C-alpha positions as a printed NumPy array, in Angstrom:
array([[ 57.304,  35.604,  15.216],
       [ 58.781,  39.014,  16.005],
       [ 62.267,  37.822,  15.05 ],
       [ 61.027,  36.467,  11.721],
       [ 59.256,  39.712,  10.92 ],
       [ 62.324,  41.718,  11.899],
       [ 64.542,  39.425,   9.794],
       [ 62.242,  39.786,   6.784],
       [ 62.19 ,  43.569,   7.124],
       [ 65.967,  43.638,   7.418],
       [ 66.384,  41.553,   4.254],
       [ 63.926,  43.784,   2.367],
       [ 65.774,  46.898,   3.514],
       [ 69.137,  45.495,   2.399],
       [ 67.709,  44.441,  -0.978],
       [ 66.193,  47.902,  -1.423],
       [ 69.428,  49.68 ,  -0.553],
       [ 71.57 ,  47.574,  -2.868],
       [ 69.307,  48.151,  -5.863],
       [ 68.19 ,  44.613,  -6.482],
       [ 67.846,  43.981, -10.182],
       [ 69.969,  46.937, -11.248],
       [ 73.173,  46.17 , -13.078],
       [ 76.12 ,  48.339, -13.839],
       [ 78.901,  50.027, -11.998],
       [ 77.489,  52.518,  -9.483],
       [ 80.882,  54.269,  -9.248],
       [ 79.95 ,  55.967, -12.526],
       [ 76.477,  57.193, -11.55 ],
       [ 77.835,  60.757, -11.487],
       [ 78.78 ,  60.406, -15.18 ],
       [ 75.274,  59.149, -15.958],
       [ 73.846,  62.125, -14.047],
       [ 76.037,  64.5  , -16.106],
       [ 74.802,  62.963, -19.354],
       [ 71.122,  63.094, -18.374],
       [ 71.451,  66.675, -17.12 ],
       [ 73.076,  67.635, -20.439],
       [ 70.143,  66.027, -22.296],
       [ 67.62 ,  68.004, -20.234],
       [ 69.513,  71.273, -20.725],
       [ 69.825,  70.611, -24.446],
       [ 66.09 ,  69.996, -24.769],
       [ 65.31 ,  73.192, -22.828],
       [ 67.403,  75.242, -25.277],
       [ 66.096,  73.711, -28.508],
       [ 62.565,  74.377, -29.673],
       [ 62.429,  71.186, -31.745],
       [ 62.592,  69.129, -28.485],
       [ 65.245,  66.863, -29.962],
       [ 68.883,  66.415, -29.106],
       [ 72.014,  64.916, -30.644],
       [ 75.507,  64.005, -29.464],
       [ 76.741,  67.438, -30.592],
       [ 74.101,  69.207, -28.504],
       [ 74.777,  67.009, -25.476],
       [ 78.536,  67.516, -25.804],
       [ 77.995,  71.274, -26.015],
       [ 76.186,  71.201, -22.674],
       [ 78.802,  68.89 , -21.135],
       [ 81.629,  71.23 , -22.107],
       [ 79.815,  74.287, -20.742],
       [ 79.309,  72.51 , -17.429],
       [ 82.938,  71.347, -17.349],
       [ 81.78 ,  67.749, -17.083],
       [ 84.123,  64.825, -16.651],
       [ 82.425,  62.736, -19.36 ],
       [ 82.625,  62.672, -23.15 ],
       [ 80.593,  60.628, -25.583],
       [ 82.935,  58.67 , -27.877],
       [ 80.383,  56.804, -30.019],
       [ 76.712,  55.8  , -30.021],
       [ 75.291,  52.831, -31.848],
       [ 72.845,  49.994, -32.074],
       [ 74.93 ,  47.322, -30.334],
       [ 76.68 ,  47.16 , -27.001],
       [ 80.286,  48.366, -26.799],
       [ 82.715,  45.898, -25.244],
       [ 86.401,  45.608, -24.39 ],
       [ 87.222,  44.657, -27.991],
       [ 86.674,  48.188, -29.325],
       [ 89.484,  50.715, -29.656],
       [ 89.549,  52.376, -26.233],
       [ 91.958,  55.214, -26.993],
       [ 89.719,  57.95 , -28.431],
       [ 88.794,  61.004, -26.378],
       [ 86.378,  62.619, -28.862],
       [ 83.446,  61.368, -30.924],
       [ 84.277,  58.708, -33.527],
       [ 82.171,  57.659, -36.527],
       [ 84.229,  54.488, -37.022],
       [ 85.645,  52.523, -34.142],
       [ 87.908,  49.492, -34.582],
       [ 86.426,  46.376, -33.006],
       [ 82.801,  47.546, -33.069],
       [ 80.491,  45.387, -35.16 ],
       [ 77.429,  47.616, -35.005],
       [ 76.379,  50.826, -36.719],
       [ 77.571,  54.107, -35.186],
       [ 75.478,  57.227, -35.789],
       [ 76.945,  60.568, -36.801],
       [ 77.309,  63.099, -34.009],
       [ 74.576,  65.266, -35.548],
       [ 71.963,  62.492, -35.757],
       [ 69.045,  63.282, -33.487],
       [ 68.23 ,  60.8  , -30.728],
       [ 64.791,  59.539, -31.73 ],
       [ 62.983,  56.484, -30.439],
       [ 63.279,  54.833, -33.862],
       [ 66.906,  55.849, -34.569],
       [ 68.082,  52.529, -33.113],
       [ 70.657,  54.014, -30.748],
       [ 70.783,  51.64 , -27.806],
       [ 74.271,  52.19 , -26.368],
       [ 76.933,  54.849, -26.077],
       [ 80.625,  54.519, -25.36 ],
       [ 81.566,  57.186, -22.826],
       [ 85.016,  58.341, -21.752],
       [ 85.241,  59.377, -18.09 ],
       [ 88.204,  61.723, -17.831],
       [ 88.982,  61.615, -14.113],
       [ 89.346,  57.803, -14.175],
       [ 90.688,  57.697, -17.739],
       [ 88.186,  54.91 , -18.231],
       [ 85.563,  53.908, -20.754],
       [ 82.045,  52.775, -19.951],
       [ 79.312,  51.217, -22.045],
       [ 76.05 ,  53.029, -21.283],
       [ 72.528,  51.827, -22.032],
       [ 70.286,  54.309, -23.868],
       [ 66.525,  54.09 , -23.423],
       [ 63.841,  56.596, -24.339],
       [ 61.336,  58.468, -22.204],
       [ 58.254,  60.124, -23.671],
       [ 58.247,  63.892, -23.057],
       [ 55.129,  64.809, -25.029],
       [ 52.823,  63.331, -27.668],
       [ 55.489,  63.465, -30.415],
       [ 58.851,  63.465, -28.687],
       [ 61.079,  61.189, -26.654],
       [ 64.324,  61.979, -24.908],
       [ 67.317,  59.679, -24.508],
       [ 67.928,  58.453, -20.978],
       [ 71.389,  57.147, -20.101],
       [ 71.715,  54.367, -17.512],
       [ 73.486,  51.193, -16.369],
       [ 77.172,  52.018, -16.861],
       [ 79.433,  49.04 , -17.466],
       [ 83.169,  49.564, -17.019],
       [ 85.259,  48.551, -20.026],
       [ 88.633,  49.974, -18.969],
       [ 90.111,  52.221, -16.314],
       [ 89.686,  52.333, -12.537]])
């Protein structure tokens, strides 16, 4: 009985440590952290409690971050898109969704579900899921998560 209990606890501990159910490439969690920190800093500095790619990029550049947002849109980015850009693009070859302008505010109903992010130190591109977290009765903030490597190391 003791061995079974110990075995069950060991399995639960391993499952907990490996993040059961989470998907994505954990090697890029630091890039996700940079993006979410930039969102928080942007919201702190703007009284309207809204942010856009331009505002996030401004914070990223001031913090000398290793990530850049290349495009944000309604559909997932995959390996078929043009993976050569290093700054924000309104049109991206191979993308069959709608890309927002860099000044469009991230709102819950804007229909921005994914962003293509360039990670400079790996010279790689990741597809990042965008969800929304309520910050007060009227406002939501974008939350970046689940990076999926499209190219690079």
